[in-house]
C-alpha positions as CSV (number, residue, x, y, z in Angstrom):
1,M,0.0,0.0,0.0
2,N,1.3,3.4,-1.0
3,E,1.8,5.5,2.2
4,H,2.6,8.7,0.3
5,R,0.6,11.5,2.1
6,R,1.1,15.2,2.1
7,D,-0.4,18.1,4.0
8,T,-3.5,19.4,2.2
9,G,-3.8,22.7,4.2
10,L,-6.4,21.4,6.6
11,A,-5.4,20.0,10.0
12,D,-6.3,16.4,10.4
13,N,-8.0,17.1,13.8
14,R,-10.6,19.3,11.9
15,R,-11.5,16.5,9.5
16,F,-14.3,14.0,10.1
17,A,-13.1,10.4,10.7
18,F,-14.8,8.9,7.8
19,G,-12.8,5.7,7.9
20,D,-13.8,4.8,11.5
21,N,-17.5,5.2,10.4
22,W,-17.0,2.8,7.4
23,R,-15.3,0.2,9.6
24,K,-18.6,-0.1,11.5
25,F,-20.5,-0.4,8.3
26,L,-18.5,-3.4,7.3
27,D,-20.1,-5.3,10.1
28,R,-23.4,-4.9,8.3
29,L,-22.2,-5.5,4.8
30,D,-23.9,-8.5,3.3
31,E,-24.5,-10.0,-0.2
32,P,-27.7,-8.0,-0.9
33,R,-25.9,-4.7,-0.1
34,V,-23.0,-5.6,-2.5
35,T,-25.5,-6.6,-5.2
36,K,-27.2,-3.3,-4.8
37,A,-23.9,-1.5,-5.1
38,E,-23.1,-3.4,-8.3
39,Q,-26.5,-2.5,-9.7
40,S,-26.1,1.2,-9.0
41,L,-22.7,1.2,-10.6
42,K,-24.1,-0.5,-13.7
43,E,-26.9,2.0,-13.9
44,L,-24.6,5.0,-13.5
45,L,-22.1,3.8,-16.1
46,V,-24.8,2.2,-18.3
47,R,-22.7,-0.9,-18.6
48,D,-23.4,-4.5,-17.6
49,D,-19.8,-5.4,-16.9
50,L,-16.3,-3.7,-16.7
51,H,-14.2,-6.5,-18.0
52,G,-10.9,-5.3,-19.5
53,L,-11.2,-1.8,-18.0
54,T,-9.2,-0.1,-15.3
55,F,-11.1,1.6,-12.5
56,L,-9.8,4.2,-10.0
57,D,-12.0,4.6,-6.9
58,I,-11.1,8.0,-5.3
59,G,-12.1,8.1,-1.7
60,C,-12.9,4.4,-1.5
61,G,-14.5,4.7,2.0
62,S,-15.9,1.3,3.0
63,G,-14.6,-0.3,-0.2
64,I,-18.0,-1.5,-1.3
65,F,-17.9,0.2,-4.7
66,S,-14.3,-1.0,-5.3
67,L,-15.6,-4.5,-4.6
68,A,-18.6,-3.9,-6.9
69,A,-16.2,-2.8,-9.7
70,R,-14.0,-5.8,-9.2
71,R,-16.9,-8.2,-9.3
72,L,-18.0,-6.6,-12.6
73,G,-14.5,-7.5,-14.0
74,A,-12.5,-4.2,-13.7
75,R,-8.9,-4.0,-12.6
76,V,-9.3,-1.7,-9.5
77,H,-7.1,0.8,-7.7
78,S,-8.7,2.0,-4.4
79,I,-7.3,5.2,-2.8
80,D,-8.3,7.3,0.2
81,Y,-6.8,10.0,2.3
82,D,-7.8,8.2,5.5
83,P,-5.7,5.0,6.2
84,A,-8.7,3.5,8.0
85,A,-10.8,3.7,4.8
86,V,-8.0,2.0,2.8
87,E,-7.9,-0.7,5.5
88,C,-11.7,-1.2,4.9
89,A,-11.1,-1.8,1.2
90,L,-8.2,-4.2,2.1
91,I,-10.5,-6.1,4.4
92,L,-13.0,-6.6,1.6
93,Q,-10.2,-7.7,-0.7
94,Q,-9.1,-10.3,1.8
95,R,-12.8,-11.4,2.3
96,F,-13.7,-11.7,-1.3
97,Y,-10.5,-11.7,-3.4
98,T,-7.6,-13.0,-1.3
99,G,-4.3,-12.5,-3.0
100,D,-5.8,-10.8,-6.0
101,N,-3.3,-8.8,-8.0
102,Q,-6.0,-7.0,-10.0
103,W,-7.0,-4.9,-7.0
104,K,-4.4,-2.4,-5.7
105,F,-4.5,0.2,-3.0
106,G,-3.0,3.6,-2.1
107,C,-3.2,6.1,0.7
108,G,-2.9,9.7,-0.2
109,S,-4.7,13.0,-1.0
110,I,-6.3,13.8,-4.3
111,L,-4.9,17.3,-3.8
112,D,-1.3,16.0,-3.7
113,A,-0.1,16.4,-7.3
114,D,2.9,14.0,-6.8
115,F,0.7,11.3,-5.4
116,V,-2.0,11.7,-8.1
117,G,0.6,11.7,-10.8
118,S,2.0,8.4,-9.6
119,L,-1.3,6.7,-10.1
120,G,-1.3,6.6,-13.9
121,T,-4.5,7.0,-16.0
122,F,-7.7,4.9,-16.0
123,D,-10.7,4.0,-18.2
124,I,-13.0,4.9,-15.4
125,V,-12.4,7.3,-12.6
126,Y,-15.1,7.1,-9.9
127,S,-15.5,9.3,-6.9
128,W,-19.0,9.3,-5.2
129,G,-19.6,11.9,-2.5
130,V,-15.9,12.5,-1.8
131,L,-14.4,15.5,-3.7
132,H,-16.6,18.0,-1.8
133,H,-14.9,16.8,1.5
134,T,-11.4,17.8,0.5
135,G,-11.5,21.5,1.4
136,A,-10.7,22.4,-2.2
137,M,-13.5,20.9,-4.3
138,Y,-12.7,22.2,-7.7
139,Q,-9.0,21.6,-7.4
140,A,-9.9,18.0,-6.4
141,I,-12.2,17.6,-9.4
142,E,-9.5,18.8,-11.8
143,Q,-6.9,16.5,-10.2
144,A,-9.3,13.5,-10.4
145,A,-10.2,14.4,-14.0
146,S,-6.5,14.3,-14.9
147,R,-6.5,10.6,-14.2
148,V,-9.0,9.8,-16.9
149,K,-7.6,8.3,-20.1
150,P,-8.6,10.0,-23.4
151,G,-12.1,8.6,-24.2
152,G,-12.5,7.4,-20.6
153,L,-15.3,8.2,-18.2
154,F,-15.3,10.3,-15.1
155,A,-18.2,9.5,-12.8
156,F,-18.6,11.5,-9.6
157,A,-21.2,12.8,-7.2
158,L,-21.2,16.1,-5.4
159,Y,-23.5,17.6,-2.7
160,R,-26.4,19.6,-4.2
161,K,-26.2,23.3,-3.3
162,T,-29.1,24.4,-1.1
163,R,-30.2,27.4,0.9
164,F,-29.0,25.9,4.1
165,C,-25.5,24.9,3.0
166,F,-23.8,27.6,5.0
167,L,-25.5,26.4,8.2
168,W,-24.6,22.8,7.5
169,T,-21.0,23.9,7.1
170,H,-21.0,25.3,10.7
171,E,-22.7,22.2,12.0
172,K,-20.2,19.8,10.4
173,R,-17.3,21.8,11.7
174,W,-18.6,21.5,15.2
175,Y,-19.6,17.8,14.8
176,A,-16.2,16.8,13.5
177,N,-14.6,17.8,16.8
178,A,-17.5,16.9,19.1
179,S,-17.4,14.1,21.7
180,P,-18.9,10.7,20.9
181,W,-21.8,11.5,23.2
182,E,-22.5,14.9,21.5
183,Q,-22.3,13.2,18.1
184,R,-24.8,10.5,19.1
185,S,-27.1,13.1,20.5
186,A,-26.9,15.2,17.3
187,D,-27.7,12.0,15.2
188,A,-30.7,11.2,17.4
189,L,-32.0,14.8,17.1
190,F,-31.6,14.7,13.3
191,T,-33.4,11.4,13.1
192,F,-36.2,12.6,15.4
193,F,-37.0,15.6,13.3
194,Q,-36.7,13.6,10.1
195,R,-39.2,11.0,11.5
196,L,-41.5,13.9,12.5
197,A,-41.3,15.3,8.9
198,F,-42.2,11.9,7.5
199,M,-45.2,11.7,9.9
200,L,-46.5,15.2,8.9
201,R,-46.3,14.2,5.3
202,R,-48.0,10.8,6.0
203,R,-45.0,8.8,4.9
204,D,-43.7,5.6,6.5
205,F,-40.3,6.4,8.2
206,K,-39.8,2.8,9.3
207,Q,-40.2,1.5,5.8
208,Y,-37.9,4.2,4.5
209,V,-35.1,3.1,6.9
210,A,-35.8,-0.6,6.2
211,N,-35.5,-0.1,2.5
212,Y,-32.6,2.4,2.7
213,Q,-30.1,-0.1,1.2
214,S,-32.2,-0.4,-1.9
215,V,-30.6,2.6,-3.6
216,R,-26.8,2.0,-3.3
217,G,-26.5,-0.8,-0.8
218,M,-25.8,1.7,2.0
219,D,-27.0,1.9,5.6
220,Y,-29.2,4.7,7.1
221,A,-27.4,5.1,10.5
222,T,-24.0,5.1,8.8
223,D,-25.1,7.7,6.3
224,V,-26.6,9.9,9.0
225,H,-23.3,9.9,10.9
226,D,-21.5,10.5,7.6
227,W,-23.8,13.5,6.7
228,M,-23.7,15.1,10.1
229,G,-19.9,14.9,10.3
230,G,-18.8,15.3,6.7
231,Y,-16.3,18.2,7.1
232,P,-14.8,19.8,5.1
233,Y,-18.0,20.5,3.1
234,E,-18.8,22.1,-0.2
235,S,-21.6,21.9,-2.7
236,A,-22.4,22.8,-6.3
237,R,-25.2,23.4,-8.7
238,P,-25.2,21.1,-11.9
239,S,-24.7,24.2,-14.0
240,E,-21.6,25.1,-12.1
241,V,-20.2,21.6,-12.6
242,L,-21.1,21.7,-16.3
243,E,-19.3,25.0,-16.8
244,F,-16.2,23.7,-15.0
245,M,-16.0,20.4,-16.8
246,D,-16.5,22.2,-20.1
247,R,-13.3,24.2,-19.4
248,L,-11.5,20.9,-18.8
249,E,-12.8,19.8,-22.3
250,F,-14.9,17.0,-21.0
251,E,-18.1,15.9,-22.8
252,H,-21.2,15.8,-20.6
253,I,-22.8,12.3,-20.8
254,R,-25.5,12.4,-18.2
255,S,-26.4,13.7,-14.7
256,N,-28.9,12.5,-12.2
257,T,-30.0,15.5,-10.3
258,E,-32.8,16.7,-8.0
259,P,-34.6,20.0,-8.0
260,Y,-33.2,22.9,-5.9
261,S,-34.4,22.6,-2.3
262,T,-33.9,24.4,1.0
263,G,-31.8,21.6,2.4
264,I,-33.3,21.7,5.9
265,F,-32.6,18.0,6.2
266,G,-29.3,18.1,4.4
267,S,-28.4,17.8,0.8
268,G,-28.3,14.7,-1.4
269,C,-25.7,14.1,-4.1
270,D,-26.1,14.9,-7.8
271,E,-24.4,12.3,-10.0
272,H,-22.4,13.3,-13.0
273,V,-20.8,11.3,-15.8
274,Y,-18.4,13.0,-18.3
275,R,-16.1,11.6,-21.0
276,R,-12.6,12.9,-21.6
277,G,-11.8,14.2,-25.1
278,A,-8.4,13.8,-26.7
279,R,-7.1,17.0,-25.0
280,G,-9.3,17.1,-21.9
281,A,-7.8,17.9,-18.4
């Protein structure tokens, strides 16, 4: 595993410990969740398999989507700034692909030009819900885009910009340095108000939580903790992403977006897929 890490301008004690959260998720990872992750990856990329392709997973987190890409036949390289997250991906490799030389790992920042340059280029660069947590989102997007081969795909998801983004930024900064008891209390408060909102709208909150994995194979409690603590935090409108990627000479393939909202219960992620031209990035 590549241990090349460099200061990215934000003290580690101000960052949320994403890797620790994902370690807990692995205890709940089962075959149905992995299958859902595979399906969501196929739908995003509009491909039934990835055989013969190289796949870079930037901010691999729990490793579930690296695993999904490997099961779809890709040669995978999983990277994350957080060593605990890289360890999660290693655990999944040992669980499902012991000794596999088609699945590699690296620990480093997407903002570190030397580290990024050492990775090479890939047919598919994937980064779901990660680049907005770097503290320099557009720099991170550009660095990630530089790893896409000419003609390759860049698939990524970013937080949707809302009216309450500035308040969530303050909340996340506090949460990232809060005590475990304070974090659990904040999670419980968020869940209480979300349950209340469901009740007022005559929606079934229990069913929503029970079926939560049906979208990407994820877990409600894990994602609440991830949302509440996801600092650094930035967001973008689809039009802003389109303008930036156009400057990098990437062709827009598709985006899965939601209408602009207040964001009182947080912001979901908009998904974007772009193709690199001959001179892109």
